[in-house]
N, C-alpha and C positions, 0 to 999 in steps of 0.2 A: 548468447543463453537466456532463457527467463530469467527476472531475480528472484536469488536464495534470500528467504526472511531466517537471519540467525542473530539471537542473541546469548549473552554471557554473562550467566550470571557473577555474582563476587563470590566465587568458593575456593577456599586454600586445596591445593592439590601438589604436585610438582612442583618445587619449590625454585628451581634455576630456570625451568621453560616458563612458567608465570611472572618470574620476574621479568624474564626476557621480554616475555607479551607485554606486558606493561611498557616499559620501556618504549618497545615498537610502535604501539599505539598513540602513546603520546610523542613520538617522534612523529608518525604520520599525519598528526594535526598541525605540526609544523611544516612539516613538506610540503603542504595541500595548503598551507596560509588562509588553514581555516581561519572562522570569526571566533574571538576568546569573550573576553566579557563585554558587556555592551559600558556606553560612554558616559559619564556621571550624568549627562542633561537627560539621556535614553532612560536611565533607571529615577532622575527623578518626574518624570513624565508618568511612566507607569506606574508610580505610586501614588502620584496627586490626580491625576486626570478621572472625572468623574464624569459619566453619560449624562446626558439628558433624560428628564423621568420619561420613560415609554408611553406614558398616558393610560395603558391596558394592563390590568392587571387578572393572571391568570396564577396566582398561588395557593387556589383550590384545586386543582388540576395535580392528581400525584405523578407527576413525572419518575421515571427514572432513567439513571444512564446503565450500558452495558462494553466493558470493556476489558484486556485483559487484567488480569491481577494485578494490583499495583501501581494502575495509571492513574494520575494525577491532573494531566492535562483535558479535561473530561469536554470535549465541543457538543457534544450531542446529547441530550435526554428526548425519551419517548413515551409518548401515551396513549393507547389505542382502545377503542372503543366500538361496539356494535352499534348499527345504525339501522335505520328501516330500510335501506336499500343496500348495506353491504356492510362496512367500518371505516370509521373515521381515526386517519392517521394524524397525530400533533407530535411532530419534531422539531425541539427546540434547540436552537443553535447559538453558540456563546457571541454574545454583542460586543464583539472586537471592534468594528469601526467605532461604536460609543468609547472607547478607550484609548484610541490611536487617532491624534491630534491629526488634521490631514497637512502636510509640508513641514509638521514637527521633526525632533531629534529623534522619536521611536520610530516614527515612519519612514527615514530617511534609512535607520539602521536596518528595518524589516525588509524594504526593498532591498537593499543588496545581500540579504539572507538567502530571502525567499522562499525557505520554508526550513521545519524541522528536522535536522539531520541524527539519523538515530546510528550509533555506533555501540559496540560490544562495550566499550569502558566507558558510557555515558552520552545522553544526545545532548546537540549545538543545537539551542531552543529558537527558533523564529523570533518568540516575541521574549522577556525577560519573564524569570521563574515566577517572580511576584505576583504577574498578573498569567501567563498561562499555567501557572498552576494554584493560584491564589482568586484573586478578582477575580477574571474573567471566567472561570474554570466554572463548569455547572458541579460543584458539589454537593454533596447530599446536605439537607436542611440549612442551604444558606439558602439566600434571597438574592437572585440573578436576573440583571435583565439578559434578555435573549432575542433574536429573530424567532418568532415561533411560525411556522409554518402548518396550517389546517388542511389537508389533503383526504377526499372523500374519494373512497372505493365500491364499486358496485358489486356483486357476489362471486364475482368476476376476477375480482383484484385490481381490474381497469379502472385507470383515475377518469371520473366524472367532473372535479373541480379542485380547486387550488390556489390558495392565497395565503402571502404573510404578512406578520405584522409583528411591530416590536412589543412585549410586553415583558412583565414581572414576574418571574417562576422562582418555584424553589423544589428543586427535586428530594423527593424522600429516601432513596434507595440508591446507594452505588451499586451496583450488582457486576459480576467478573464471569466470562463465557463456561469457566469448564464446570465453577458452581450452577450457575444456568442449564448448563446440560443435564448434569446429575441430578437434578430437582425433573426436567422435564422428563427424562429416562426412568425416573425413581416415580414416578404420579404422586408428584409432592409441587408441582410447579403451580401457580398462582393464574390468576386470569391472565394477568399483561405477557409470561410467558409463553402462556397457549396459545392468545391471540396475536404474539409476532411470530409463532409456529407456522400459525393458517394463515397469517397475511405473506408471511417470508417463502411458501410454500404457494401461494396463487401468484406471488411476483415472479417466483423460478419459472413456472408454464407460463406466464408470458412472456418470460425474456425468451425461451424457448421458442415458443410461438411466433415471436419477432423474428427469429433467426440469429438470436443473440448469441456472441461466445466467449468465452474465457478458457484461461489455461489453468487447473487446478493446482496451482506449485504447493506440496508442502510448506509446512513449518518446520524448522530446524534450529533444536536448540543445542548450546555447548554445556554440560553439565559436567558434575565431577564425577569420577571413577574410582572407588577407593582401589582397585587392582592395579589399572593404567593408566590413571591422571586425569584425562581428559574424555571424553568422547562425545559424537554428535546424534544425536536422537530426531528423527522424522515423523511426522506425524499428519493426519490429515486434518484439514480446515474441519472443526465440528460442524454439524448442523447448525448451530444457533448462529456461528460466527455468517455464515452465510446469510439466513433469515434477517439478521441484525446490517449486514450490509446490503438487503434491497429496500431497506428506507433508507438510505443514503441515496441509493440507485434513483428508487423512485422520488426525491426529492431532486435531485438533480436534473430528472426529467421533468419537472413540473419548473426548477427554474430554469432551463432552454425555452419550454414554451411561454414564458412569460417575456423572457427576452427576448426572441421571435417578436410575437404581438406588438410587444413594444417600440422594434425596432432600434433595440439597444441592448449592448450586452457583448459578453465575451464568454464563447462555447468551447465546450473540449472537444476537436475533431479529432476523427483517424480515418483514412476511406479504405473501400474492401481490397480485401487482395486482390489482385487482377488473376483473372483466369488461369497465367504461366505458373506463378507463385501456387495455386490450388491442385494444376497440374502436376509440378514437382512433388508439393506434400503428400499428393496421391502416391506417386510412383516412389519416395521415401517409406510411408506406412506401409505400403505391399514390399518392400523390400526384407524391412521389420516381422515380415510375417503377421501381422497384425490387417483381420477384413475389414474393409471398409465399403458397404454398397453403394452402388452409382447414384442410388437416389437422394442420399442420406449429405446433407449438407453438411459443412466441417465443422458448426457452432454444435450441432447434434453430438455428431461423432468426438469433439473433445468434452463432452458432457458425461460419457464413458467411461473416461481414463481415468483410471485408481491415481491419483499424484503423488501416495506416499508410498507406490510399489517404484522399489529400483529399477525395474524393469520397464518404468513409464519415460524415465529419464530421456532416451534417444528420440521419443516421440513426441515431448513438450520441446525438445531441442529444436527438433524438424519444424515443430508447430508455431514457435517463437517467430517465423520471419514472416506468419501473418498476421502480426499485428505490429507494422510498423508503420511510421509517418504521423503520429500522433503528436499535438500541437495545439496550441491555442489560439482561438480565429477570434478577436474583435470586431465589431461592425458598429453605426452607426449612421442609421439613414437605410441605404437599402441590407439586406440579410444575402449571407455567403450563400453561394451556390451551392457548395456540398455541407450544409448545417450540420451531418450526423457522425454521429461517434459508432463505427459498423460493426465494433465489440461490440458494444448495446444496442446494435442495431434500431437509433434512435437519437434525435438532438439532446446534447446533455449537458450541464455544466459544473465545472466545482463550487460550493454551496457551503457545506457541511463539516470544514474542517479549517474553519476563520484560524486556528490556535498555532495550526501545524503550517498552515498554506497560505502563500503571502495573497494570489489571487481570489479566495474567497472571500476576503473581504471586498472587492468590487462585487462581484456575484451578488452579494446579500444587501447590499445600500442601494445596485441600481433593480432588482426584485423587488424589493420593500415601496421603493417609489411606485416601481409600475402601476404595482397593487394595488395601492394606495390611491392614485391618478394625480400623484405629485410631481415636481419638474425632479429630474435626475439631479443628483450633486452635482455640484461642479468640478469638484475635484476628482469624482469619479470619471466624469466624462468626458474630462481635456486629457486626462492620463492612462486612455485604456490602450492607447497604439502602443506604449511602454511596455504592457505587461509581457508578451511574448518572447522577449529576448530576457526580461527576470526572469521569466518562470525556466525558460531556455536555461539560463547560465547556471540556475542554484541547481536544476536538474541532475545540469551534468558534472558539477564538481558534488553533488549528496554521491551521483553514482558511483565514481572514481573512487568516491572516500570509501565507500560502503564496501565497495571489490575490494578495495586493498588492502581492509581490515582483515577480510576474507581470507584473502590469500594469506596474510601473518597469523589467525587463525590455526589455520590448516597446517600450516609451517611449522605453528608449536604442538598440533596433533601429531603430527609427524612425526618429529623431532625423537620422541623415545624410540621410534621403529627404525634407527640407519640401518642398512645394512639387509631387512628381511624382505619376505617376499610378500605380497598383497596378491589377490585378485582383482580386477580391474572390469569391469561393463565399459565396452566400447560407445560411448555416446554419439560421437560423429567423427568421420575420416576424410583425409584426402592422399592421395597415394601414397605421402612422404610421412604425416602427423596423422595424430588421434588425438581426440578430446576423450578420457578416460573419468569414470565415476569409481573409485576403489569402493569395496561391499565394506571394509573394515579399515579405520573411521571413512565413511561418505564424504570424502573428497574429490572435488573435480578438479582435473592438472590436462592440459595438453602436453605429451611428449610426440618425440621425433622415433615415430614407429610406423614401420610402411607395411602397406597391405592389408590394415585393417578391417574388418568387416561391422559397420554399426550392430549392434543388442546381440554381438558373440562377447566373451568373458576373454581376458588371456594373464599371465602370471606376469608382474613386476617387480622389478628388486627397487626399493626405496634408497638412494644413495647420498642424495642431499636434502635438507630443509631447515631452510636460514630462516630464523623467524626474523631477523631483524629487515627483510629484505620481501618476505612472504616467498622465495625463489623457491621451488620445488625441483630436485631431480630424480629421474625413475629411468631404467632400464630392461630394457626387456629381456625375462627370465634365460631365453634362450642364449641371451647373446652378453653373459657376466663377463667375459673377459673384455669387452670391447669398453672404450670412453662410455662415461656417462651421456645420456642424451637429454639434455635442457627441457625440462617443462616448465610451464608459465602455471602456475595456479589462477 
């Protein structure tokens, strides 16, 4: 199943379920042995290490950040300007390499963590918050060292040149997605937001022309309902979020080009789906009653799916099989035989989220050296081969934690509904089991229900919802007198 993005605001509601959920989420951290506090040595380094003077001063450029409301770990700031041939994109990335001493205590702990893990009851940061939400974060009105990418685009949005350098910057404004979208929709957007829309739409067109593909997964948020306690709200990703994401994708592609030209780096790669996988997906799409013209590529077909519609969930479930095999490919000398990320339809590297993702620190240091024509830092070169396993382990840990937390939230949502009937959409099915999406609340679970047909709706009864373990039990409505059918959320 494609990843589901869920956040849980701290709002009081049904006291028993709330207390049980908080206890369960706290226990989950212990069960999975998730990292807790940083060592005193790592905290001391985070508080005292000072980056070298970048040498370049770009504080006169009015950068701004764009993130979810309330974000504090601000990795990126952008500034866009019209040029004679198109648009100049400046993308500033937090100077994490300058704050983390290679071989030090903080470096060691960051390698063990691999990435920030976002859980409903709070995040587990890659770096101490004094760094990720303070000294290194691109907070407004604060002077910060940063890796500044300057990328030239032509009138069609195609890249014509790219370079990266360390510089001192000062962000002018901290924007959030919802407010930015309202300003654009209401005709009150400033030049930066208007240019972001222009560049974003051009880059989306470039992506579609390349044959890129993405799963339009909806955002989900657990919110308070005065009548029923909790509910999950689904929403489509805002256009401004997609436009902003295109800046990161553009920068990652520019980074990959630099690495390939320099003969050293680490790429984010994923193979193309084979013909058998495409044929299987076409068959599933046809069975679900969705037309797909033979001459339309799978990426273009996915662009037309409304991810927020519950009826799209079976399609997204089936399409997820096309996005397998992603990993990190380091190289030093000969370039990889398969350097591309198939969903992007181009070589790509992670360099835009160093506060939250370990591998980006290497990518930035390597790209800056290549761009300046200086030697690659020895720490980055010698440790490149270690990164794929470090990132694989952290991704597995984060995925397990996030999935288990969601199981517990869904059990809490269903706990007040024991014994009640619910309508469910069949997302996927085998002869003896079905994966279901309940209409309300939109909980996903697998149950031992035979001969279900994907894309159809059935009635089920909630027979158990264990908040402590995240286990949910459903029974088919027409078999109420039978033993409960176990379901795994």
